[in-house]
C-alpha positions in Angstrom: 29.9 155.6 -79.6 32.0 153.1 -77.6 34.7 150.7 -78.6 33.8 147.9 -76.1 37.2 148.2 -74.4 36.1 148.5 -70.7 38.4 150.8 -68.5 37.3 148.7 -65.3 34.6 148.3 -62.7 33.2 150.8 -60.3 30.5 150.3 -57.3 27.2 151.7 -57.7 27.2 153.7 -54.2 23.8 155.1 -53.9 20.2 154.1 -55.7 17.2 156.7 -55.9 14.3 154.3 -57.2 11.0 155.7 -57.9 8.2 154.5 -60.2 9.5 153.2 -63.2 12.6 155.2 -62.7 15.9 155.3 -60.9 19.0 157.4 -60.4 22.2 155.5 -59.9 25.3 157.0 -58.3 28.6 155.5 -59.1 31.9 156.3 -57.7 34.6 156.6 -60.4 38.3 156.6 -59.9 39.3 160.5 -60.4 41.1 159.9 -63.5 38.0 158.7 -65.2 36.0 161.6 -64.4 38.6 164.3 -66.2 36.4 166.4 -68.4 33.2 164.9 -67.5 30.4 167.1 -67.3 26.3 166.7 -67.4 25.3 165.5 -70.6 28.2 163.6 -71.3 27.9 159.7 -72.3 29.1 156.8 -70.3 28.6 153.0 -70.8 27.7 151.0 -67.7 27.6 147.5 -68.6 27.4 148.3 -72.3 24.4 150.5 -71.8 24.9 154.3 -72.8 23.7 156.3 -70.0 23.8 160.5 -69.7 25.6 162.0 -66.8 23.2 164.1 -64.9 25.4 165.2 -62.3 29.1 165.3 -61.0 30.1 165.7 -57.4 33.9 164.9 -57.2 34.2 161.2 -57.9 30.4 160.6 -57.6 28.4 160.7 -60.9 24.9 160.5 -61.3 22.8 158.8 -63.9 19.1 158.5 -64.8 17.6 155.1 -65.8 14.3 155.4 -67.4 11.5 152.6 -67.5 13.0 151.0 -71.2 16.5 151.0 -69.7 15.2 149.1 -66.5 13.0 146.9 -68.6 15.7 145.6 -71.1 18.9 145.6 -69.4 20.4 144.2 -66.5 20.7 147.8 -64.7 17.5 147.1 -63.1 18.7 144.3 -61.1 21.8 146.4 -59.8 21.9 146.8 -56.0 23.9 149.3 -53.8 27.5 147.9 -53.8 27.3 145.9 -57.1 30.1 147.0 -59.6 29.3 147.9 -63.1 31.5 147.8 -66.3 32.5 151.6 -67.1 33.7 153.0 -70.6 33.8 156.5 -71.4 32.7 157.6 -74.9 35.3 156.8 -77.7 37.0 160.1 -78.9 37.8 160.9 -82.7 41.5 160.0 -83.3 41.8 157.5 -80.3 42.6 153.9 -80.9 39.7 151.5 -81.5 40.8 148.3 -80.0 37.4 146.7 -79.8 34.7 147.2 -82.5 32.1 150.2 -82.8 29.6 150.0 -80.3 26.5 152.1 -80.0 25.7 151.4 -76.3 22.1 150.5 -77.1 21.2 147.2 -75.6 19.4 145.0 -77.9 18.6 142.3 -75.1 19.9 140.3 -72.2 21.5 136.6 -72.3 21.6 134.2 -69.5 24.8 132.7 -68.3 24.3 129.0 -68.7 27.8 127.7 -68.2 31.2 128.5 -67.1 34.2 126.3 -68.1 37.7 127.4 -66.5 41.0 125.8 -67.7 44.4 127.0 -67.0 44.6 130.7 -67.5 41.3 130.7 -69.7 37.7 130.8 -69.2 35.0 129.6 -71.6 31.4 131.0 -70.7 28.2 129.9 -72.3 25.3 132.2 -72.8 21.6 131.8 -73.9 19.8 134.5 -76.3 16.2 134.8 -76.6 15.6 132.6 -79.7 14.4 135.6 -82.0 18.1 137.0 -81.7 19.7 133.6 -82.7 20.2 134.4 -86.3 22.5 137.3 -85.6 25.0 134.8 -84.1 28.0 133.8 -86.0 31.3 132.2 -84.8 34.3 134.5 -84.8 31.5 137.6 -85.2 31.8 140.5 -82.6 29.3 140.5 -80.1 29.0 143.0 -76.8 28.7 141.2 -73.5 28.1 143.8 -70.7 29.8 146.4 -72.6 32.9 144.2 -73.2 34.0 143.7 -77.4 34.5 139.9 -77.6 34.6 137.4 -80.1 32.0 134.5 -80.6 34.1 131.5 -80.1 31.2 129.0 -80.9 27.4 128.9 -81.8 24.9 126.1 -81.2 21.4 127.5 -82.1 20.5 130.4 -79.3 23.6 129.6 -77.2 27.1 131.0 -77.7 30.1 131.0 -75.8 33.3 133.4 -75.5 37.0 132.6 -74.7 38.1 135.1 -72.0 41.8 135.9 -70.9 42.7 136.7 -67.3 43.0 140.2 -68.2 39.3 140.5 -69.0 38.7 138.4 -66.0 40.4 140.6 -63.9 39.2 144.1 -65.3 35.5 143.4 -65.9 32.5 142.0 -64.1 32.7 138.8 -66.5 35.3 137.4 -64.0 32.6 136.9 -61.5 29.5 135.9 -63.8 27.8 132.9 -62.6 25.1 130.4 -64.3 21.6 132.1 -63.8 23.0 135.6 -64.2 21.8 137.9 -67.0 24.5 140.2 -69.2 23.6 142.8 -71.4 24.0 142.1 -75.0 24.8 144.3 -78.1 24.9 143.1 -81.3 27.5 144.2 -83.8 25.6 146.7 -85.8 27.1 145.6 -89.1 25.9 142.0 -88.5 22.4 143.1 -87.7 22.1 145.5 -90.9 23.4 142.6 -93.1 21.1 140.1 -91.7 18.0 142.4 -91.5 18.7 143.6 -95.3 19.2 140.1 -96.3 16.0 138.4 -94.7 14.0 141.6 -96.0 15.0 140.7 -99.6 14.4 137.0 -99.4 11.1 137.7 -98.0 10.3 140.2 -100.8 11.1 137.5 -103.4 9.1 134.8 -101.7 12.2 132.7 -100.9 11.5 132.6 -97.5 8.2 132.6 -95.4 7.0 135.6 -93.0 7.1 135.0 -89.2 
């Protein structure tokens, strides 16, 4: 489990690309590797990955075909930076919201609006996922726990403070780029359950 409170960004220093499979080596600050062993979970841009090897500050992760297809990690090149969060520990403060690290889809950045000490960024989701968007609801964007500021159809925006812009990759996201999206699990369960009950009672038409 993760909380959506990104520790910071780290560079991908090497990529071993094979057919429908990649190994990423990320160089982490040494204080982030304390107790890190093969088998541990670390989120990259909100996607839960398993540690396969630890060599000092260099940590390896394997990415399967599904991960490469469903997230923006397949777009990563050597030298790019990713948002990093270690798995949550029981008893630790949860400053964001509970996140699984299972990316639902990607969204396109469509507009970035800068104002003094603030930034509003708009994203477009695939239409099938628009039903999960609610103003003031939680959403995970590249692993960051954020509150939805406004919704217009399949588009939504978030308001970003300087700390988020400085600490995460959202500080340099530009229109046309893709971000990983994790919908708040409770929101997803409630919406899916209500839709199923309405469908069973004939109150809405099936897709």
